[in-house]
KOLMI-547898 format. One record per residue (C-alpha): x, y, z; residue in one letter. Coordinates in steps of 0.1 Angstrom, whole numbers, plus 2048, in hexadecimal, padded with zeros to 3 digits. Layout:
N
east:north:up:residu
X:Y:Z:A $
...
***
This chain:
731
east:north:up:residu
8BF:CB1:B51:X $
8E4:CB2:B64:X $
8EC:CCA:B52:X $
8D2:CE3:B5C:X $
8D0:CDD:B7E:X $
8F9:CE4:B7F:X $
8EE:D0B:B6E:X $
8D1:D12:B89:X $
8ED:D06:BA4:X $
90B:D1A:B93:X $
8F1:D3D:B94:X $
8E3:D35:BB4:X $
901:D32:BC7:X $
911:D4A:BBB:X $
8F1:D5C:BC8:X $
8EE:D4A:BE3:X $
911:D55:BEF:X $
90B:D79:BE3:X $
8ED:D7F:BFB:X $
903:D6C:C1C:X $
91B:D8B:C16:X $
903:DA4:C0E:X $
8F5:D95:C30:X $
90E:D9B:C48:X $
919:DB7:C38:X $
8F7:DCB:C39:X $
8F6:DBC:C62:X $
917:DC7:C6B:X $
90E:DE9:C5D:X $
8EE:DE9:C70:X $
8DC:DF6:C50:X $
8B4:DFF:C57:X $
8AA:DF6:C35:X $
883:DE7:C2E:X $
87D:DC1:C2A:X $
87F:DC0:C04:X $
899:DD8:C03:X $
8B6:DC5:C18:X $
8AF:DAB:C01:X $
8B7:DB9:BE1:X $
8D4:DCD:BF4:X $
8E0:DB4:C02:X $
8E7:DA2:BE0:X $
8EF:DBE:BCF:X $
90D:DCA:BE9:X $
918:DA1:BF5:X $
919:DA2:BCA:X $
933:DBC:BD1:X $
944:DAA:BE6:X $
945:D86:BD7:X $
957:D9A:BB8:X $
971:DAB:BCF:X $
979:D8A:BE0:X $
979:D78:BBC:X $
991:D91:BB3:X $
9A8:D8A:BCA:X $
9A9:D63:BC4:X $
9AE:D6A:B9E:X $
9CD:D7F:BA9:X $
9D8:D63:BC1:X $
9CE:D4A:BA5:X $
9B6:D34:BBD:X $
999:D3A:BA6:X $
98D:D16:BAD:X $
96F:D04:BB2:X $
976:CF4:BD2:X $
980:D19:BE1:X $
95D:D25:BD7:X $
949:D09:BDF:X $
952:D08:C03:X $
95E:D29:C08:X $
937:D35:BFC:X $
928:D1A:C13:X $
939:D25:C2F:X $
92C:D4A:C26:X $
90B:D3A:C25:X $
90B:D2E:C46:X $
917:D4B:C59:X $
8FE:D5E:C47:X $
8E0:D4D:C51:X $
8F0:D4C:C78:X $
8EF:D70:C6F:X $
8CE:D70:C5C:X $
8BF:D5B:C7F:X $
8C7:D7D:C97:X $
8BC:D9A:C7E:X $
89A:DA4:C8C:X $
87F:DA1:C74:X $
87E:DC1:C5F:X $
85F:DD6:C54:X $
84E:DD8:C36:X $
84D:DF6:C1B:X $
830:E06:C1F:X $
80F:DFB:C0B:X $
805:DFA:BE8:X $
7E6:DF1:BDE:X $
7E2:DCF:BD4:X $
7D4:DD1:BB0:X $
7F2:DE3:BA8:X $
811:DCC:BBD:X $
7F9:DAB:BA9:X $
7F7:DBE:B88:X $
81C:DC3:B8C:X $
827:DA2:B94:X $
814:D8E:B7E:X $
822:DA2:B60:X $
848:D9D:B72:X $
843:D77:B73:X $
838:D74:B4F:X $
854:D86:B43:X $
869:D75:B5F:X $
865:D51:B4E:X $
86A:D5C:B2C:X $
889:D6B:B37:X $
895:D52:B4B:X $
895:D33:B30:X $
8A6:D4D:B19:X $
8C2:D52:B31:X $
8C0:D2E:B3C:X $
8C7:D24:B1B:X $
8EA:D25:B0B:X $
8FE:D45:B0B:X $
901:D52:AE5:X $
904:D77:AE3:X $
920:D85:AD6:X $
938:D96:AF1:X $
929:D7E:B0E:X $
92E:D60:AF6:X $
952:D77:AEF:X $
964:D8D:B04:X $
951:D85:B23:X $
951:D67:B29:X $
968:D5C:B17:X $
97C:D71:B31:X $
96B:D5B:B4D:X $
976:D37:B3A:X $
99C:D49:B36:X $
99F:D4A:B5E:X $
98C:D29:B63:X $
9A8:D18:B52:X $
9C1:D30:B62:X $
9B6:D34:B85:X $
9B6:D55:B85:X $
9C0:D6D:B70:X $
9D3:D64:B4F:X $
9F1:D82:B4B:X $
9F9:D75:B2B:X $
9D9:D7C:B17:X $
9DC:D98:B01:X $
9B9:DAB:AFA:X $
9AC:DC8:B05:X $
98E:DBD:B13:X $
9A2:DA8:B2F:X $
9AD:DC8:B39:X $
98F:DD8:B41:X $
97A:DD3:B61:X $
96B:DB2:B69:X $
959:DB6:B89:X $
93A:DA0:B7A:X $
94E:D87:B6A:X $
960:D80:B8F:X $
937:D72:B93:X $
932:D62:B74:X $
955:D51:B7E:X $
945:D42:B98:X $
928:D37:B8C:X $
93B:D27:B6E:X $
94D:D17:B82:X $
92E:D05:B8D:X $
917:D04:B6B:X $
92C:D11:B4F:X $
921:D31:B37:X $
8F9:D34:B44:X $
8FD:D34:B64:X $
914:D51:B5F:X $
8F7:D62:B4C:X $
8DD:D58:B62:X $
8F4:D6D:B7F:X $
8EC:D8D:B68:X $
8CB:D84:B68:X $
8CA:D88:B8B:X $
8D3:DA9:B8B:X $
8B9:DAF:B6E:X $
8A0:DA1:B82:X $
8A8:DB3:BA1:X $
8A9:DDA:B92:X $
884:DD8:B8C:X $
881:DCA:BB0:X $
892:DEA:BBC:X $
881:E02:BA6:X $
860:DF4:BBA:X $
870:DF9:BDD:X $
87B:E20:BCF:X $
859:E2A:BC9:X $
84B:E19:BEB:X $
861:E27:BFD:X $
862:E4B:BF3:X $
83E:E4D:BEC:X $
839:E43:BC7:X $
82F:E21:BC8:X $
81C:E2A:BA1:X $
839:E33:B93:X $
853:E1D:BA2:X $
83B:DFA:B94:X $
835:E0E:B70:X $
85E:E14:B6A:X $
865:DF0:B76:X $
84C:DE2:B5E:X $
85C:DFA:B41:X $
882:DF3:B4B:X $
87A:DC8:B4E:X $
867:DC9:B2D:X $
881:DE0:B1B:X $
88D:DC8:AFD:X $
8AD:DD5:AFA:X $
8B3:DD4:B25:X $
8A5:DB3:B23:X $
8BB:DA4:B0A:X $
8DB:DB0:B1D:X $
8C9:DA2:B3F:X $
8C4:D7F:B33:X $
8ED:D83:B26:X $
90F:D7F:B30:X $
914:DA6:B32:X $
918:DBC:B4E:X $
900:DD9:B43:X $
8E4:DD1:B5B:X $
8FB:DCA:B7B:X $
90A:DEC:B74:X $
8E6:DFC:B71:X $
8DE:DEB:B91:X $
8FA:DF7:BA8:X $
8FE:E1A:B9C:X $
8D5:E18:BA2:X $
8D6:E08:BC3:X $
8EF:E2A:BCC:X $
8D2:E3D:BC1:X $
8BB:E2D:BD5:X $
8D6:E2C:BF4:X $
8E2:E4F:BF5:X $
8BA:E58:BF7:X $
8B5:E44:C15:X $
8D8:E55:C26:X $
8C4:E74:C1B:X $
8AE:E68:C31:X $
8C5:E59:C52:X $
8E2:E66:C47:X $
8F3:E48:C56:X $
91B:E45:C50:X $
919:E1E:C4C:X $
900:E27:C2C:X $
91B:E36:C1C:X $
935:E16:C21:X $
91C:E06:C10:X $
917:E23:BF5:X $
93C:E1F:BED:X $
93E:DFD:BEF:X $
925:DFD:BCC:X $
933:E1E:BBD:X $
958:E0B:BBA:X $
943:DEA:BB0:X $
936:DFB:B95:X $
956:E09:B89:X $
95E:DE6:B8F:X $
942:DD6:B7A:X $
948:DF0:B58:X $
95F:E0C:B54:X $
93F:E22:B45:X $
934:E20:B6E:X $
951:E38:B76:X $
938:E51:B7D:X $
926:E46:B96:X $
940:E4F:BB6:X $
944:E72:BA8:X $
91A:E72:BAB:X $
91A:E64:BCD:X $
936:E7C:BDB:X $
91F:E9A:BC6:X $
901:E8E:BD8:X $
90B:E8B:BFD:X $
91F:EB1:BF8:X $
8FE:EC0:BE7:X $
8E8:EB0:C03:X $
900:EBC:C1F:X $
8FF:EDE:C13:X $
924:EE0:C14:X $
944:ECC:C10:X $
93E:EA5:C1F:X $
94F:E9F:C40:X $
975:E8B:C42:X $
960:E6F:C4F:X $
946:E71:C37:X $
961:E73:C1D:X $
970:E54:C29:X $
950:E3E:C2F:X $
94A:E46:C0B:X $
968:E40:BF9:X $
97D:E29:C07:X $
965:E0E:C01:X $
962:E1A:BDB:X $
98C:E18:BDB:X $
98D:DFB:BE6:X $
974:DEB:BCE:X $
983:DFC:BB1:X $
9A5:DEE:BBA:X $
9AA:DD1:BB1:X $
9A6:DD9:B8B:X $
9BD:DF9:B8E:X $
9D6:DE7:B9D:X $
9D4:DCC:B88:X $
9D5:DE0:B6D:X $
9F5:DF9:B7B:X $
A0E:DDB:B80:X $
A01:DC2:B66:X $
9FF:DDD:B46:X $
A0F:DFE:B56:X $
9EA:E0F:B4F:X $
9D3:E0F:B6E:X $
9B5:E19:B53:X $
9B8:DFF:B37:X $
9B3:DFD:B1F:X $
9AD:E24:B1E:X $
9C2:E44:B26:X $
9E5:E30:B12:X $
9EE:E52:B08:X $
9F3:E5D:B2D:X $
9FA:E37:B36:X $
A15:E2D:B1A:X $
A18:E05:B19:X $
A25:DEA:AFF:X $
A00:DDB:B03:X $
9EA:DEF:AF4:X $
9EE:E0F:AD9:X $
9DD:E2B:AE4:X $
9D6:E33:ABE:X $
9C2:E10:ABD:X $
9B0:E1F:ADD:X $
9A5:E44:AC7:X $
99B:E2C:AA9:X $
986:E12:AC1:X $
977:E2E:AD8:X $
96E:E46:AB8:X $
962:E23:AA2:X $
946:E1F:AC1:X $
93C:E44:AC2:X $
92C:E47:A9F:X $
90C:E36:A94:X $
90C:E27:A77:X $
8F4:E25:A5D:X $
8E7:E3E:A6D:X $
8DB:E5E:A54:X $
8CD:E7A:A6C:X $
8CE:E80:A94:X $
8AA:E82:A94:X $
8A8:E5E:A8B:X $
8B9:E52:AB0:X $
89B:E55:AC3:X $
88A:E42:AB0:X $
8A7:E1E:AA9:X $
8A9:E26:AD2:X $
87F:E1F:AD6:X $
870:E0D:AB5:X $
888:E02:AA4:X $
8AB:DFB:AB0:X $
8C2:DE8:A94:X $
8DA:E09:A93:X $
8E1:E0D:AB8:X $
8DE:DE9:AC0:X $
8C1:DE4:AD9:X $
8A1:DFC:ADB:X $
892:E05:AFB:X $
86C:E01:AEE:X $
853:E1C:AE5:X $
849:E2D:B02:X $
865:E3B:B07:X $
85D:E51:AEC:X $
848:E65:B0C:X $
869:E66:B1C:X $
866:E8E:B19:X $
848:E86:B2F:X $
866:E82:B4A:X $
868:EA9:B4D:X $
84C:EAA:B5E:X $
859:E99:B7B:X $
86A:EBE:B82:X $
850:EC3:B9A:X $
85B:EB3:BB0:X $
880:EAC:BC3:X $
882:E85:BBC:X $
87B:E8C:B97:X $
893:EA7:B98:X $
8AB:E8B:BA4:X $
8A0:E70:B8D:X $
8A7:E87:B71:X $
8C8:E91:B7A:X $
8D2:E6B:B82:X $
8C1:E67:B5E:X $
8DA:E7E:B49:X $
8FB:E78:B65:X $
8FA:E52:B58:X $
8F2:E57:B38:X $
915:E6A:B2F:X $
929:E4C:B2A:X $
90D:E48:B0F:X $
921:E5C:AF8:X $
941:E46:AF6:X $
92B:E2C:AE3:X $
908:E2D:AD1:X $
8FD:E0A:ADB:X $
8DC:E09:AEB:X $
8E8:DFA:B0C:X $
8FD:E14:B19:X $
8DF:E28:B1E:X $
8D1:E0E:B38:X $
8E0:E1F:B53:X $
8CB:E3A:B4B:X $
8AB:E2A:B45:X $
8A0:E1E:B67:X $
8A2:E40:B71:X $
893:E4E:B53:X $
877:E3B:B56:X $
86E:E41:B7B:X $
86E:E6A:B73:X $
852:E61:B55:X $
842:E4C:B6F:X $
846:E6F:B87:X $
83A:E83:B72:X $
819:E72:B66:X $
80E:E63:B86:X $
7F3:E7C:B89:X $
7E7:E76:B63:X $
7CA:E5C:B6D:X $
7D0:E3B:B5D:X $
7ED:E47:B48:X $
802:E2D:B5D:X $
7F2:E0F:B57:X $
7EA:E14:B37:X $
80B:E1A:B2E:X $
81E:DFF:B3E:X $
802:DE4:B33:X $
80B:DF0:B0F:X $
82D:DF4:B10:X $
82E:DD1:B1D:X $
818:DC6:B02:X $
82F:DD0:AE5:X $
84D:DC9:AF6:X $
844:D9F:AF5:X $
85C:D94:AE1:X $
848:D84:ACC:X $
835:DA5:AC4:X $
858:DB8:AC0:X $
861:DA6:AA4:X $
845:DB5:A90:X $
84F:DD5:A92:X $
876:DDC:A99:X $
88D:DD7:A85:X $
898:DB5:A78:X $
8BD:DB6:A87:X $
8B7:DC9:AA9:X $
8C4:DB8:AC4:X $
8AA:DA9:ADB:X $
89A:D8A:AE8:X $
88D:D7B:AC7:X $
882:D56:AD1:X $
878:D40:AF4:X $
892:D27:AF0:X $
883:D10:B0D:X $
889:CEC:AFD:X $
8B6:CF8:AFC:X $
8B0:D09:B1C:X $
8A3:CE9:B2E:X $
8BD:CD5:B19:X $
8A4:CC0:B0B:X $
8AF:CCC:AE6:X $
8D6:CCA:AD9:X $
8E8:CEA:AE4:X $
8FF:CEA:AC3:X $
8E2:CF4:AAC:X $
8D5:D0F:ABE:X $
8FB:D1E:AC5:X $
903:D18:AA5:X $
8E5:D33:A99:X $
8EF:D4C:AA8:X $
918:D4A:AA8:X $
927:D3A:A89:X $
948:D35:A94:X $
93E:D1F:AAF:X $
944:D04:A91:X $
966:D0C:A8F:X $
967:CFD:AB7:X $
973:CDA:AAB:X $
990:CDF:A93:X $
99E:D02:AA5:X $
9A2:CE6:AC6:X $
9AD:CCC:AAF:X $
9C6:CDD:A9B:X $
9D3:CF9:AB4:X $
9EA:CE9:AD3:X $
9E4:CF4:AF0:X $
9F4:D11:AFA:X $
9F7:D1D:AD7:X $
9E2:D3F:AC6:X $
9D0:D47:AB0:X $
9C9:D68:A9A:X $
9A7:D7A:A8F:X $
9A5:D9C:A7E:X $
981:D95:A90:X $
974:D8C:AB4:X $
96C:D66:AB9:X $
957:D55:ACF:X $
973:D4E:AEA:X $
95A:D40:B03:X $
957:D21:AF0:X $
972:D1E:ADF:X $
98F:D0F:AF5:X $
9AD:D22:AE3:X $
9BB:D48:AE8:X $
9B5:D5B:ACB:X $
9C7:D7B:AC5:X $
9AD:D96:AB4:X $
9BD:DB4:AA0:X $
9B3:DCE:AB1:X $
9B2:DC2:AD3:X $
9D6:DC6:AD9:X $
9F9:DD1:AD1:X $
9FF:DAB:AC7:X $
9DA:DB1:AB5:X $
9E8:DCD:AA3:X $
A07:DC1:A9C:X $
9FC:DA1:A89:X $
9E1:DB3:A73:X $
9FD:DCB:A64:X $
A0E:DAF:A5D:X $
9F5:DA0:A4A:X $
9EA:DBC:A37:X $
A0A:DC5:A2E:X $
A0A:DB1:A0E:X $
9F0:DC6:A04:X $
9EA:DE6:A11:X $
A0A:DF4:A1F:X $
A29:DE3:A0D:X $
A44:DFE:A13:X $
A3F:E13:9F4:X $
A55:E2F:9F7:X $
A78:E31:A04:X $
A81:E54:A12:X $
AA1:E60:A0C:X $
AB3:E7A:A27:X $
AD3:E80:A17:X $
AEE:E97:A26:X $
B14:E9D:A2D:X $
B27:E7E:A3D:X $
B2A:E82:A60:X $
B36:E71:A7C:X $
B1E:E66:A99:X $
B0F:E52:AB1:X $
AEC:E52:AAD:X $
AD1:E5F:A90:X $
AAC:E63:A95:X $
A94:E6D:A7B:X $
A7B:E81:A8D:X $
A56:E94:A83:X $
A52:EBB:A8D:X $
A2A:EBF:A86:X $
A0B:EB5:A91:X $
9FC:E9C:A78:X $
9D9:E85:A79:X $
9E9:E69:A6E:X $
A03:E4F:A7C:X $
A24:E4C:A73:X $
A30:E2C:A68:X $
A55:E1D:A5C:X $
A5B:DFF:A4E:X $
A82:DFE:A4D:X $
A97:E19:A57:X $
ABD:E14:A48:X $
ADA:E29:A4D:X $
AF1:E2F:A2D:X $
B15:E3B:A2F:X $
B28:E3B:A0B:X $
B0D:E30:9FA:X $
B0B:E09:A12:X $
AF7:E03:A29:X $
B07:E03:A50:X $
B00:DDF:A5F:X $
AE8:DDC:A76:X $
AF8:DD1:A99:X $
AEB:DC2:AB9:X $
AFF:DDC:ACA:X $
AE5:DF9:AB8:X $
ACB:E0B:AD4:X $
AAF:E0C:AC5:X $
A92:E23:ACD:X $
A76:E38:AC5:X $
A57:E4D:AD1:X $
A3C:E4A:AD4:X $
A39:E23:ACE:X $
A58:E16:ADA:X $
A57:DF8:AE2:X $
A55:DF1:ABF:X $
A6E:E05:AAF:X $
A84:DE6:AA5:X $
A6B:DDB:A8B:X $
A79:DF5:A76:X $
A99:DE7:A79:X $
A93:DC1:A72:X $
A96:DBE:A4D:X $
A76:DB4:A46:X $
A5A:DCC:A30:X $
A41:DAF:A44:X $
A41:DC8:A64:X $
A42:DEB:A6A:X $
A44:E02:A87:X $
A2B:E1F:A8C:X $
A26:E35:AA3:X $
A02:E26:AA9:X $
9F4:E4E:AB3:X $
9F2:E6C:A9D:X $
A10:E7E:A94:X $
A1D:E94:AAE:X $
A3A:EA8:AB2:X $
A61:E95:ABB:X $
A4F:E77:AAF:X $
A6B:E63:AA9:X $
A85:E47:A9F:X $
AA4:E44:AA7:X $
AC6:E2C:AAD:X $
AE3:E35:AC3:X $
B06:E24:AB8:X $
B21:E0F:ACF:X $
B37:E26:ABB:X $
B3A:E45:AA5:X $
B2E:E39:A83:X $
B33:E52:A60:X $
B0D:E57:A55:X $
B03:E66:A33:X $
ADE:E56:A2D:X $
AC3:E51:A3E:X $
AAA:E3C:A2A:X $
A89:E34:A35:X $
A73:E20:A28:X $
A50:E21:A2B:X $
A2C:E29:A24:X $
A30:E52:A25:X $
A21:E64:A3D:X $
A12:E7F:A2B:X $
A0B:E96:A4D:X $
A2C:E94:A56:X $
A47:EAC:A53:X $
A6B:E8F:A5D:X $
A8B:E9E:A63:X $
AB1:E8A:A68:X $
AC0:E95:A8A:X $
AE0:E88:A95:X $
AF0:E87:AB8:X $
B0F:E9F:AC0:X $
B21:EA2:AD8:X $
B17:EA2:AFA:X $
AF6:E8F:AF1:X $
AE9:EAC:ADD:X $
AD2:EA6:ABF:X $
AD8:EBB:A9E:X $
AC2:EBD:A82:X $
AD4:EB4:A5F:X $
ABB:EAE:A49:X $
A95:EB5:A42:X $
A92:EB0:A1E:X $
A91:E89:A17:X $
A8C:E7D:9E9:X $
A73:E68:9E9:X $
A75:E48:9D5:X $
A5D:E2E:9CD:X $
A64:E0C:9D7:X $
A5A:DEB:9C5:X $
A47:DD2:9DA:X $
A5C:DBA:9EF:X $
A5D:D98:9DD:X $
A4F:D7E:9F9:X $
A40:D94:A11:X $
A21:D7A:A11:X $
A35:D61:A1E:X $
A48:D76:A36:X $
A2C:D86:A43:X $
A20:D5F:A50:X $
A44:D5B:A58:X $
A41:D77:A71:X $
A22:D6B:A81:X $
A2F:D4D:A84:X $
A4B:D5D:A9B:X $
A32:D70:AAF:X $
A23:D50:ABA:X $
A04:D52:A9D:X $
A04:D31:A87:X $
9DF:D2F:A82:X $
9C3:D4A:A74:X $
9A1:D51:A74:X $
996:D64:A57:X $
977:D70:A4A:X $
968:D72:A26:X $
968:D9A:A2C:X $
98F:D9E:A39:X $
9A8:DAC:A1F:X $
9BE:D94:A21:X $
9A3:D78:A15:X $
9A5:D78:9F0:X $
9C6:D7A:9ED:X $
9CF:D5D:A07:X $
9B2:D49:9F5:X $
9C4:D4F:9D2:X $
9E7:D48:9DE:X $
9E4:D32:9F9:X $
A0B:D25:9F0:X $
A1A:D49:9EF:X $
A0A:D51:A11:X $
A14:D2D:A21:X $
9F5:D26:A2D:X $
9DE:D03:A31:X $
9B8:D0B:A32:X $
9AD:CF1:A50:X $
987:CF8:A51:X $
96F:D10:A47:X $
949:D17:A56:X $
936:D34:A4E:X $
94A:D4A:A3A:X $
966:D46:A57:X $
987:D38:A4A:X $
99C:D20:A5F:X $
9C6:D23:A53:X $
9E5:D15:A60:X $
A08:D22:A57:X $
A1C:D08:A48:X $
***
């Protein structure tokens, strides 16, 4: 039970410090809030402040248990002192006792089920992958790991900062319980909104819809960040309506802080600040005053700053891992960003778009989670257009549903769901008995054991009640293995891979549990390069040579330039320059460059068919690969050994006097090439040169069968296997 006590302490301490910071902030700003409101907003606003402070500590590499512990204790003591001085706040307008009793009965039953699920070992895909993987890495380094190549390490990590504080005391499950706190806060805020703004029954109804919703519940009990984002966005919406009543500038400070914290929690919440600015402008019926703008924007930018500045200084791209075509950098390719984003925007297995509502409400398997059958009545929310509150709710639902266009996963609609649920409640409030009947029906059909009788078997949901493993009465390893097959390789990997060494994988792994850095193929330029190298023997073994021949010319530079647009990458395994039938010997004095992706231009001049230079984005005019010489060289032929880029139109140019590039020819002779001998061993040698001497290969990976049949040709030794994943060492 000591482990359970540590988990509960870690989560409770993090929440307590958040509330303490919020108490100090709310008292300092003298915000006029009701009792329940104040408690909930103190947590939400204080958590944003704690996240900001933790990010600063991570930047300075001071993220240590002692710093969290004694700093947190000091903050709590200050807050207790402040709370004794604060006058007792008023209560919210009353609600019929029967309604409140029924709500808290249902809330309590679901809370118990959810609490033990959150207390159990963290086994969610992204939670055990990059969310807590980043946290574990920061814990090891006492701050940000500036040398870890992964797009997920470049995302804003506001919620992970809170996870880090909880992890210091209670490890993985403590972090999940912090997210669970946000999950519980959201419906309580919805109840407060209903009581304050005259829709108490709608607020209670909508809170049940949200708290019982299967995909929201699964996300909320996991170490994800979607419920933190949804709660922050909803808190901004709530406070904007409070600001309508009082128009005090101090409220704008908190609104700005929460809007910035939303972006800090997840990029998809970037609309929160524009939404708040639009609200202030519209309600004032004129452009906001300079004071209002400063009170709103400055706190927001302060909360955003740790993430944009970190990425700008670290990567040269403040919005990494996105917008890489605007901010080219050697850490993440613009083309990989496009491939990744396009993959998220498309439904897999969906035949018709009319299936989407049924998937989101009844099935869940193709959209990674469902909201519950009652959400089929979402069009009833349009009835709320009759009231000002309803119109505001529907506008917010529309605005915060927009990021879901970028990802087909159901959880990306979670920020919009509270507004839609409230709009449904407002629209149906006058229908006798509708709200209690629908709320009861929703709770019954979304109860996890009932849900399993009609949803897709692979729907992402809470599917068990693991109270014994949550209380650590049963061993945790079988429970983790049941959901995370790769956990079986934890011991072999940590036994064979030295500390500081890296493992390559084509697929993501549960890095929260494996104490070694894993470079994943699609997460960085290093991963892309390693992927290309291992695919070289089968997928792109430089099948052709393009010979550009021309009259001999003495020049100090040669380049090959594309002059058209095309939806394809241009790649070159080797670029060779010839004179009178002989290749020019390469020299360290050659200045090699390319655009785009100039960082990898030397790969086309390294005499290895296992590596290649690529534009790593769609072909565009002026894409080029070039070399400049320290002295004039006689050249009469350029050879590109590559896979042909049929949509490119290439021409050779030479550097004339006056630094002017002159076209020579755009007509190559294409000659088939034999496969390079020994390319398998060349590939693994290149992998070792990159510092990747260990491989995790799934049976579904393209290289698996060939590596299994010819391990000697590859120069690899299998060290372990579990659940279809093979662990190799490169000899």
